[in-house]
SELO-906449 format. One line per 4 residues: number of its first residue (from 0); for each residue z, x, y of N, C-alpha, C. Coordinates in steps of 0.05 Angstrom, whole numbers, always signed. Layout:
! SELO-906449
NUM) Z/X/Y/Z/X/Y/Z/X/Y; ...
***
This chain:
! SELO-906449
0) -7/+21/-22/+1/+3/-6/-3/+14/+24; -28/+24/+33/-28/+45/+58/-19/+28/+86; -9/+36/+104/+4/+28/+130/-13/+47/+152; -29/+39/+172/-33/+55/+192/-31/+36/+221
4) -42/+50/+234/-33/+44/+260/-45/+38/+284; -57/+13/+294/-75/+5/+318/-68/+12/+345; -77/+10/+370/-69/+6/+394/-83/-24/+401; -93/-36/+389/-98/-57/+403/-80/-69/+414
8) -88/-87/+435/-62/-102/+452/-83/-121/+464; -70/-152/+466/-80/-172/+478/-69/-190/+488; -37/-184/+493/-21/-211/+494/-15/-206/+531; -12/-231/+546/-9/-230/+573/+5/-217/+588
12) +0/-209/+614/+25/-187/+622/+33/-200/+639; +65/-185/+639/+87/-194/+649/+77/-194/+689; +94/-215/+688/+87/-220/+723/+106/-199/+740; +122/-179/+731/+135/-167/+751/+121/-149/+748
16) +91/-141/+748/+78/-119/+755/+53/-130/+760; +50/-162/+772/+28/-170/+781/+19/-156/+820; +44/-149/+827/+42/-137/+853/+58/-112/+850; +45/-99/+835/+54/-58/+835/+44/-41/+849
20) +63/-29/+864/+45/+3/+880/+50/+26/+868; +42/+36/+863/+47/+69/+848/+62/+85/+877; +88/+84/+861/+112/+111/+879/+95/+134/+890; +96/+153/+909/+97/+175/+913/+65/+182/+919
24) +50/+162/+934/+24/+161/+940/+20/+157/+967; -3/+166/+980/-7/+169/+1008/-2/+145/+1022; +1/+133/+1039/+11/+113/+1058/-15/+104/+1054; -18/+68/+1059/-52/+59/+1058/-54/+59/+1039
28) -42/+55/+1017/-54/+55/+976/-54/+15/+987; -78/+12/+969/-76/-23/+968/-55/-24/+943; -40/-48/+957/-17/-69/+931/-31/-77/+912; -35/-75/+885/-42/-85/+861/-41/-114/+858
32) -57/-129/+858/-58/-158/+845/-72/-163/+818; -45/-154/+797/-48/-152/+777/-57/-176/+756; -86/-177/+749/-101/-208/+731/-77/-203/+713; -74/-235/+699/-56/-241/+665/-74/-233/+646
36) -78/-208/+641/-98/-203/+616/-88/-175/+616; -76/-154/+597/-77/-120/+593/-110/-109/+594; -118/-127/+584/-150/-109/+583/-151/-111/+614; -155/-135/+634/-161/-125/+665/-136/-111/+673
40) -107/-109/+663/-89/-91/+679/-101/-66/+677; -113/-51/+654/-109/-31/+654/-142/-21/+672; -159/-43/+666/-185/-34/+686/-176/-31/+716; -159/-54/+725/-144/-44/+757/-134/-22/+756
44) -111/-23/+740/-87/+2/+748/-110/+35/+740; -125/+29/+725/-140/+60/+719/-156/+56/+750; -167/+46/+762/-184/+50/+783/-168/+58/+797; -141/+41/+812/-134/+46/+831/-120/+80/+821
48) -108/+74/+804/-97/+112/+808/-124/+131/+804; -148/+118/+796/-166/+141/+794/-175/+150/+826; -174/+132/+845/-176/+140/+872/-162/+148/+888; -135/+147/+870/-114/+168/+882/-113/+196/+882
52) -123/+196/+855/-129/+230/+844/-153/+246/+854; -139/+265/+870/-167/+285/+875/-178/+301/+860; -202/+310/+866/-221/+318/+845/-199/+353/+837; -186/+354/+851/-169/+383/+839/-143/+382/+820
56) -146/+349/+819/-116/+345/+801/-131/+336/+784; -112/+353/+756/-116/+339/+728/-87/+339/+710; -95/+320/+697/-76/+310/+682/-76/+310/+658; -47/+325/+646/-52/+337/+614/-41/+310/+604
60) -49/+291/+590/-39/+266/+580/-30/+276/+551; -45/+294/+538/-35/+301/+511/+2/+311/+517; +6/+327/+532/+23/+337/+530/+50/+311/+540; +39/+302/+557/+54/+273/+569/+60/+259/+533
64) +45/+254/+515/+48/+245/+487/+66/+260/+471; +62/+290/+468/+76/+303/+456/+111/+300/+464; +108/+299/+492/+135/+296/+514/+153/+263/+497; +131/+248/+493/+149/+221/+490/+160/+219/+459
68) +137/+241/+438/+147/+244/+411/+173/+257/+408; +179/+271/+434/+205/+292/+430/+225/+272/+438; +218/+262/+459/+244/+247/+485/+251/+221/+473; +233/+206/+464/+243/+179/+459/+259/+170/+439
72) +269/+191/+411/+282/+191/+393/+313/+192/+408; +313/+201/+429/+338/+208/+443/+347/+186/+457; +335/+168/+461/+339/+136/+483/+362/+135/+487; +381/+134/+461/+411/+114/+461/+428/+137/+443
76) +418/+168/+444/+438/+183/+430/+447/+197/+455; +468/+216/+453/+484/+233/+464/+470/+244/+491; +449/+262/+483/+424/+268/+489/+417/+261/+515; +401/+236/+514/+393/+212/+525/+363/+217/+534
80) +348/+209/+552/+329/+221/+560/+321/+234/+582; +298/+248/+585/+297/+271/+605/+281/+253/+636; +310/+252/+650/+302/+237/+677/+281/+245/+694; +271/+277/+693/+262/+280/+709/+232/+281/+702
84) +228/+265/+681/+191/+258/+678/+196/+230/+694; +206/+210/+702/+202/+198/+717/+200/+192/+743; +189/+180/+752/+186/+175/+781/+213/+161/+795; +222/+178/+812/+244/+153/+827/+243/+116/+826
88) +214/+115/+834/+205/+87/+835/+201/+67/+812; +200/+90/+791/+192/+75/+767/+204/+51/+758; +176/+28/+749/+184/+10/+750/+188/-2/+720; +206/-21/+718/+212/-26/+679/+213/-57/+678
92) +196/-60/+659/+195/-94/+660/+200/-100/+629; +208/-119/+610/+216/-137/+589/+216/-162/+600; +209/-178/+577/+214/-210/+583/+240/-222/+586; +256/-206/+593/+285/-217/+601/+303/-197/+622
96) +287/-174/+627/+300/-150/+644/+275/-143/+658; +285/-128/+688/+268/-121/+702/+275/-94/+717; +275/-71/+725/+280/-57/+744/+264/-40/+768; +266/-36/+780/+250/-15/+805/+256/+11/+809
100) +287/+26/+799/+289/+48/+806/+295/+62/+776; +297/+92/+776/+304/+105/+757/+339/+99/+746; +348/+93/+776/+378/+90/+768/+382/+53/+757; +360/+37/+755/+366/+23/+740/+350/+15/+716
104) +334/+39/+717/+323/+46/+684/+341/+51/+666; +359/+76/+677/+375/+86/+665/+405/+68/+656; +407/+55/+678/+427/+34/+671/+426/+16/+651; +398/+7/+646/+396/-10/+629/+394/+0/+598
108) +384/+26/+598/+389/+40/+576/+426/+45/+563; +441/+51/+587/+466/+58/+571/+477/+29/+572; +472/+5/+585/+485/-22/+577/+480/-34/+549; +461/-19/+541/+444/-36/+509/+457/-10/+491
112) +463/+18/+500/+478/+28/+483/+505/+19/+479; +523/+13/+495/+549/+4/+503/+554/-23/+488; +534/-43/+486/+539/-66/+480/+522/-76/+452; +503/-57/+445/+491/-69/+421/+482/-41/+400
116) +493/-18/+399/+498/+7/+387/+470/+7/+382; +430/+4/+391/+416/+11/+385/+404/+27/+365; +396/+22/+339/+382/+41/+324/+346/+37/+335; +338/+61/+336/+316/+59/+357/+293/+76/+339
120) +271/+62/+338/+252/+77/+309/+225/+85/+329; +220/+103/+329/+196/+107/+343/+161/+103/+326; +149/+96/+322/+122/+93/+312/+103/+111/+307; +92/+102/+333/+67/+114/+346/+77/+118/+374
124) +62/+139/+387/+51/+141/+414/+22/+150/+417; +8/+136/+439/-20/+142/+433/-30/+136/+465; -46/+158/+469/-58/+155/+496/-75/+128/+498; -83/+109/+511/-92/+82/+515/-111/+76/+539
128) -108/+96/+556/-119/+101/+582/-124/+125/+596; -141/+122/+621/-133/+163/+633/-114/+168/+646; -89/+138/+654/-67/+148/+655/-52/+128/+648; -43/+121/+618/-43/+106/+602/-28/+111/+579
132) -4/+115/+569/+13/+120/+538/+17/+92/+525; +16/+86/+507/+30/+63/+502/+48/+76/+474; +64/+61/+468/+90/+69/+441/+91/+49/+427; +85/+45/+402/+106/+28/+394/+121/+38/+373
136) +149/+20/+371/+165/+19/+363/+183/-6/+341; +206/+2/+335/+230/-9/+329/+251/-12/+344; +271/-39/+343/+296/-35/+364/+315/-52/+335; +333/-44/+326/+354/-55/+314/+380/-47/+324
140) +388/-78/+337/+419/-74/+354/+435/-95/+337; +464/-92/+352/+495/-109/+334/+501/-117/+356; +507/-135/+363/+526/-145/+384/+548/-144/+381; +566/-120/+391/+586/-119/+376/+609/-143/+398
144) +604/-152/+421/+619/-169/+428/+623/-188/+420; +610/-198/+394/+617/-226/+381/+627/-206/+358; +652/-236/+343/+664/-223/+318/+646/-222/+300; +630/-233/+294/+603/-233/+273/+594/-213/+268
148) +585/-200/+304/+577/-175/+306/+540/-185/+292; +527/-197/+300/+497/-210/+296/+474/-184/+299; +458/-187/+283/+444/-166/+282/+421/-176/+294; +408/-163/+319/+386/-166/+342/+360/-149/+327
152) +341/-158/+323/+310/-135/+321/+291/-145/+340; +281/-123/+351/+259/-128/+370/+239/-106/+359; +212/-110/+361/+190/-93/+344/+173/-101/+377; +158/-81/+379/+135/-86/+398/+120/-52/+414
156) +105/-60/+438/+100/-40/+443/+108/-31/+478; +110/-6/+488/+114/-7/+508/+85/+10/+532; +75/-3/+542/+50/+12/+560/+65/+26/+582; +63/+47/+577/+79/+67/+603/+51/+87/+618
160) +51/+78/+648/+37/+84/+668/+46/+113/+678; +20/+133/+684/+25/+150/+690/+18/+160/+715; +33/+170/+732/+24/+175/+758/+15/+196/+768; -11/+199/+768/-33/+221/+772/-19/+247/+800
164) -11/+235/+815/+3/+252/+839/+27/+271/+825; +49/+259/+809/+64/+266/+805/+67/+277/+770; +48/+269/+760/+44/+266/+737/+75/+264/+718; +76/+236/+719/+112/+236/+712/+104/+201/+706
168) +118/+190/+691/+122/+155/+689/+120/+143/+708; +116/+116/+719/+121/+111/+745/+128/+81/+735; +118/+75/+711/+115/+41/+699/+123/+34/+666; +142/+24/+660/+151/+14/+631/+145/-5/+626
172) +129/-15/+618/+131/-50/+601/+133/-55/+576; +153/-71/+574/+155/-73/+545/+140/-98/+533; +125/-98/+512/+116/-122/+503/+125/-131/+469; +140/-158/+466/+151/-161/+445/+125/-181/+421
176) +139/-170/+400/+125/-189/+377/+125/-210/+378; +148/-222/+380/+163/-247/+369/+157/-261/+390; +142/-261/+408/+144/-281/+432/+116/-278/+436; +99/-299/+455/+71/-305/+463/+81/-294/+492
180) +96/-314/+504/+103/-302/+539/+116/-284/+544; +105/-268/+551/+120/-231/+558/+124/-226/+591; +115/-250/+600/+129/-251/+629/+153/-250/+631; +162/-239/+660/+186/-242/+668/+192/-265/+683
184) +208/-277/+682/+222/-285/+669/+221/-303/+642; +223/-288/+618/+209/-313/+596/+229/-333/+583; +232/-356/+588/+249/-367/+577/+250/-371/+543; +216/-364/+538/+218/-358/+498/+233/-333/+496
188) +228/-316/+518/+246/-285/+498/+276/-294/+502; +288/-305/+521/+316/-314/+524/+324/-322/+497; +303/-355/+490/+311/-364/+461/+311/-351/+436; +292/-327/+439/+290/-311/+417/+317/-291/+410
192) +325/-284/+433/+360/-272/+437/+372/-285/+423; +373/-312/+428/+398/-331/+429/+392/-337/+397; +371/-346/+391/+368/-350/+360/+377/-328/+340; +380/-304/+352/+384/-279/+332/+419/-277/+336
196) +425/-295/+345/+463/-295/+347/+465/-317/+327; +460/-328/+310/+469/-344/+296/+483/-327/+272; +508/-333/+261/+521/-320/+236/+503/-322/+207; +494/-298/+192/+488/-290/+173/+511/-273/+160
200) +517/-279/+132/+547/-272/+119/+523/-249/+100; +528/-224/+104/+516/-208/+89/+536/-183/+82; +545/-186/+55/+564/-170/+41/+557/-144/+43; +581/-133/+46/+590/-95/+47/+579/-81/+23
204) +554/-80/+15/+545/-71/-6/+522/-58/-9; +519/-40/-29/+493/-23/-30/+469/-42/-29; +449/-41/-24/+425/-52/-20/+401/-41/-12; +369/-49/-24/+352/-27/-19/+347/-24/+11
208) +337/+1/+14/+338/+19/+33/+308/+1/+54; +299/-7/+74/+279/-12/+78/+279/-3/+115; +257/-4/+127/+252/+1/+157/+235/-28/+160; +245/-39/+182/+230/-62/+201/+205/-46/+215
212) +182/-55/+208/+163/-50/+215/+150/-65/+240; +152/-93/+238/+144/-109/+259/+164/-136/+254; +163/-151/+278/+179/-177/+277/+168/-187/+283; +152/-219/+277/+143/-236/+289/+162/-259/+296
216) +150/-281/+309/+163/-309/+302/+169/-316/+279; +156/-314/+263/+154/-326/+243/+171/-300/+207; +171/-280/+213/+169/-263/+194/+181/-239/+199; +183/-223/+179/+190/-195/+185/+173/-177/+173
220) +164/-156/+182/+146/-140/+156/+166/-118/+156; +170/-107/+125/+195/-87/+124/+173/-63/+102; +184/-46/+116/+171/-21/+88/+194/-8/+67; +202/-20/+45/+221/-16/+28/+219/+15/+4
224) +240/+31/+7/+237/+48/-9/+238/+44/-35; +231/+53/-57/+232/+50/-81/+269/+47/-92; +268/+29/-110/+303/+24/-120/+292/+13/-154; +319/+12/-162/+323/+7/-192/+334/-13/-188
228) +320/-34/-215/+334/-58/-222/+343/-56/-248; +368/-77/-259/+361/-93/-283/+356/-111/-287; +341/-118/-306/+325/-144/-303/+325/-158/-330; +324/-184/-329/+323/-195/-346/+299/-221/-346
232) +295/-245/-362/+269/-262/-358/+292/-286/-353; +281/-298/-327/+286/-318/-316/+276/-347/-323; +281/-368/-309/+265/-388/-310/+261/-410/-291; +272/-401/-262/+263/-405/-242/+265/-398/-217
236) +258/-385/-197/+263/-372/-174/+287/-378/-168; +302/-410/-162/+329/-418/-156/+346/-408/-178; +337/-405/-196/+353/-407/-222/+374/-384/-225; +389/-386/-249/+410/-365/-261/+407/-358/-290
240) +390/-370/-299/+380/-358/-327/+374/-328/-326; +391/-316/-344/+393/-288/-348/+409/-279/-329; +419/-287/-315/+440/-274/-295/+466/-260/-309; +468/-274/-333/+502/-267/-350/+485/-241/-361
244) +470/-243/-369/+458/-214/-389/+463/-188/-364; +447/-194/-346/+447/-169/-323/+470/-162/-317; +486/-183/-312/+512/-180/-298/+530/-163/-313; +520/-169/-348/+535/-151/-377/+532/-125/-367
248) +506/-118/-365/+501/-92/-366/+520/-79/-350; +519/-89/-322/+534/-77/-293/+564/-75/-302; +572/-95/-321/+601/-97/-329/+605/-75/-351; +589/-63/-361/+598/-47/-388/+590/-54/-419
252) +561/-77/-414/+558/-76/-436/+528/-60/-442; +533/-35/-448/+515/-14/-443/+516/+3/-460; +505/+29/-466/+504/+47/-484/+532/+66/-481; +539/+67/-457/+561/+86/-453/+588/+58/-448
256) +583/+45/-445/+611/+18/-432/+618/+30/-401; +592/+39/-388/+600/+44/-360/+594/+20/-340; +614/+22/-323/+614/+0/-309/+606/+14/-281; +588/-12/-269/+566/+6/-246/+574/-22/-225
260) +583/-8/-204/+586/-24/-182/+562/-44/-176; +578/-66/-165/+559/-86/-153/+542/-92/-128; +516/-98/-129/+500/-89/-104/+491/-122/-86; +473/-115/-72/+467/-143/-60/+433/-133/-51
264) +421/-153/-63/+419/-180/-58/+413/-177/-96; +414/-207/-102/+403/-215/-126/+369/-226/-124; +355/-215/-136/+329/-223/-136/+321/-232/-162; +302/-262/-155/+285/-277/-177/+256/-268/-165
268) +236/-254/-187/+214/-255/-178/+194/-268/-192; +178/-277/-180/+155/-299/-185/+127/-276/-191; +119/-276/-211/+95/-254/-210/+75/-264/-214; +70/-296/-211/+42/-308/-209/+45/-325/-192
272) +12/-341/-185/+8/-354/-165/+28/-388/-168; +30/-393/-190/+45/-423/-188/+78/-410/-196; +88/-391/-185/+116/-383/-186/+135/-388/-217; +117/-385/-239/+134/-398/-259/+142/-375/-270
276) +125/-352/-274/+126/-327/-290/+153/-309/-279; +182/-315/-280/+201/-312/-272/+217/-283/-283; +225/-270/-274/+250/-248/-278/+275/-248/-259; +299/-243/-267/+317/-241/-252/+327/-219/-249
280) +340/-203/-222/+339/-179/-220/+368/-166/-203; +378/-149/-216/+401/-136/-200/+393/-112/-192; +396/-104/-167/+393/-76/-160/+422/-55/-164; +409/-36/-175/+422/-16/-185/+438/+1/-149
284) +461/+17/-162/+469/+25/-135/+444/+48/-135; +447/+64/-105/+419/+81/-93/+417/+107/-104; +452/+117/-109/+455/+142/-120/+445/+146/-153; +437/+121/-165/+435/+121/-192/+407/+138/-198
288) +400/+145/-221/+376/+167/-229/+367/+158/-259; +347/+139/-254/+331/+129/-284/+336/+141/-303; +342/+163/-303/+336/+185/-331/+372/+189/-339; +385/+188/-323/+421/+191/-329/+433/+156/-337
292) +418/+134/-329/+433/+108/-330/+431/+106/-366; +454/+81/-372/+455/+74/-396/+444/+50/-403; +430/+58/-426/+414/+41/-444/+424/+15/-443; +412/-9/-447/+425/-41/-445/+430/-39/-469
296) +454/-58/-474/+454/-65/-499/+444/-87/-512; +430/-102/-498/+431/-125/-508/+387/-122/-492; +374/-130/-522/+344/-128/-523/+335/-146/-494; +340/-165/-487/+330/-178/-462/+334/-166/-444
300) +348/-147/-433/+361/-135/-409/+342/-105/-408; +328/-98/-390/+307/-73/-389/+316/-62/-356; +315/-33/-353/+320/-17/-332/+287/-13/-322; +291/-18/-292/+255/-16/-288/+260/-4/-250
304) +239/+11/-239/+233/+29/-220/+213/+9/-202; +228/-3/-183/+214/-21/-172/+206/+1/-145; +171/+1/-144/+164/+21/-132/+162/+12/-101; +176/-12/-90/+179/-15/-61/+150/-14/-45
308) +147/-12/-23/+120/-22/-6/+130/-31/+12; +107/-53/+28/+110/-63/+52/+108/-97/+41; +123/-111/+58/+135/-133/+48/+139/-160/+76; +127/-172/+64/+135/-197/+94/+161/-215/+81
312) +179/-212/+102/+204/-225/+95/+205/-252/+118; +212/-270/+102/+222/-297/+118/+254/-303/+114; +274/-304/+129/+300/-300/+126/+305/-335/+128; +324/-350/+113/+338/-369/+119/+366/-367/+110
316) +379/-395/+114/+404/-399/+111/+410/-421/+90; +423/-433/+73/+431/-457/+70/+425/-451/+35; +433/-475/+23/+433/-467/-12/+397/-470/-11; +394/-442/-29/+370/-434/-34/+356/-452/-65
320) +348/-484/-61/+338/-497/-80/+309/-491/-84; +311/-498/-113/+277/-492/-114/+257/-505/-92; +264/-530/-87/+245/-541/-68/+244/-526/-38; +270/-516/-32/+264/-503/+4/+254/-474/-1
324) +263/-461/-27/+250/-436/-33/+217/-434/-39; +206/-456/-53/+181/-462/-55/+161/-466/-24; +184/-484/-10/+167/-490/+19/+167/-466/+33; +188/-459/+32/+194/-423/+54/+176/-401/+50
328) +172/-402/+12/+141/-390/+5/+119/-392/+17; +114/-425/+16/+92/-425/+32/+88/-427/+63; +109/-434/+71/+103/-430/+101/+102/-404/+103; +114/-386/+87/+104/-352/+101/+85/-345/+88
332) +67/-351/+64/+43/-343/+62/+20/-355/+80; +25/-377/+87/+9/-398/+111/+4/-386/+125; +34/-364/+147/+38/-355/+172/+19/-330/+167; +19/-317/+137/+5/-293/+138/-23/-298/+127
336) -31/-314/+125/-66/-321/+130/-75/-324/+156; -58/-342/+168/-63/-340/+200/-67/-317/+212; -54/-297/+200/-44/-268/+217/-69/-247/+207; -81/-264/+187/-102/-238/+179/-97/-221/+156
340) -61/-221/+144/-58/-205/+129/-64/-211/+95; -67/-188/+78/-69/-187/+55/-52/-190/+37; -44/-209/+19/-18/-214/+5/-20/-215/-25; -6/-210/-35/-3/-208/-71/+4/-230/-73
344) +1/-238/-103/+14/-263/-113/+40/-266/-119; +57/-291/-120/+84/-284/-122/+97/-280/-106; +124/-277/-108/+139/-277/-89/+163/-254/-105; +188/-259/-81/+220/-253/-95/+239/-273/-79
348) +257/-274/-80/+276/-288/-68/+306/-277/-73; +313/-273/-47/+329/-251/-51/+357/-267/-33; +373/-266/-59/+401/-284/-51/+426/-256/-44; +436/-265/-24/+451/-251/-21/+480/-249/-20
352) +488/-273/-23/+518/-284/-27/+528/-296/-50; +555/-298/-52/+564/-310/-76/+556/-336/-68; +553/-356/-94/+542/-387/-95/+570/-396/-76; +590/-398/-83/+607/-416/-63/+614/-400/-41
356) +589/-389/-30/+592/-381/+7/+586/-407/+14; +593/-408/+39/+585/-436/+58/+554/-434/+58; +546/-451/+59/+516/-452/+64/+504/-450/+88; +527/-459/+110/+512/-448/+137/+517/-417/+138
360) +521/-397/+126/+520/-373/+127/+511/-353/+110; +498/-376/+95/+486/-359/+73/+464/-341/+76; +457/-320/+70/+438/-309/+79/+405/-301/+53; +391/-321/+55/+370/-320/+38/+341/-311/+45
364) +322/-291/+38/+302/-288/+38/+289/-291/+22; +257/-300/+31/+224/-300/+14/+209/-275/+18; +203/-255/-6/+186/-236/+6/+166/-237/-5; +142/-225/+7/+112/-232/-3/+104/-200/-2
368) +91/-187/-23/+84/-162/-19/+61/-164/-13; +55/-140/+9/+30/-143/+31/+6/-117/+23; -7/-117/+16/-34/-96/+19/-43/-81/+44; -41/-60/+44/-65/-43/+73/-54/-56/+89
372) -22/-62/+97/-19/-66/+119/-26/-43/+150; -35/-59/+166/-37/-45/+195/-22/-56/+208; -5/-29/+228/+8/-38/+240/+0/-24/+272; -11/-65/+284/-27/-51/+309/-5/-55/+331
***
C-alpha cells in the first residue's frame, strides 16, 4: 500500500488575507484584494511580489524549504521555531484564529503548547509558487483543562508566503481537511472543535501503533505499523463467538502456560464483500516477538502477523450491534467512493471497551484498508 504526497489545493481562501499587504516593502505598494480561491490567490500574490522584487534580488526557496523541514518539528518543543525567519508583521490565519504580528504568532503557539500538549507531525514541505511554500501536517492535541482530556485531531496544509525583500516568511494560512469553510471566523471550524470534545473511553492498554495522515469530516486515514494478533473463527462482526478461545490463550492456555497482558481493541474482521467470513482477534503486546510466542493449546486458535498499512477509520459510540456496524461500514465505504479512494473488500470492527461500559462513552471504530493512498 503506497503513500504518495501531492500538493494540489482547491479550497476557498480565508477572509483574513483578502486585504493583505506584504510588510517591509516600499511605500505606495498596492494593497491586495484577494479573490475567493487559492488558485487566484497564488496568481495575485505572485504578481504583486514579483513587482516588488528588483532584478538584482534572488530568492533561494530551496534553502527555505530545507529550513522548514528542520525548524517546524520544533514547533511545540522547548527549542521552538526560529523567530528570526519571520517578518515582524507576519500574518497568521486559520479558521478560528488570526494574528498579524510575530508576537501574536508566537503567543498562539505557546497557548496551544500549554493547553493542548500538541503532537505535531510534518509530512511534507514543497515549493508551490515563486514566493510560496506549502507544508502538510498532522496535529494531535489533548485538551488538558477537561477532566477526560479529549483528543483533538487536525490535519491540513499551511501556505507560507515569502517576502522577497526580507527573504523571510510574511504570511501563514492554515487549511483544515475536516471543513469546507476555512475563512475566518468559521462557525464550521468552531463546531468541528467542539464535536471533538465529547467523551470516548479508551482503556490505558497496549494498542496497535498508527499515525493519523488525514482527518476529514467523516473519517480518519491512518498508517498502521505491523502488529501481532491471536485469532479464531467468529460468527459476525458484532459477535463474540471465538472470544473465549483467544482470551484463553492470553490467560495461559498455551504451550508454556504463559499469561500475556490484555490489550485493546478487540478486532472482528470480515474478509469478504458480504461481511460474513469473520474472525475475532486480540492484539498481542507490542514487545512480543512472533518467534518467541508460545504455541496455542487449542487447534482453533492461530497466531498471525497483521502487516498494517493504510486504513480509513470511522469512530462512533454506542452499542456496536450488527445493524449499526453494517450501517457505519456502508457510510464509510460510500464516503471513500465519493472521495475517489480505492478500498479493499471487507472491514474490521474495533471494540475498545468492556461490554459493561456505558454506551455513551464507548469507543468503537470501523476500519477499511486502502490501496495506493495519495496524501494531497
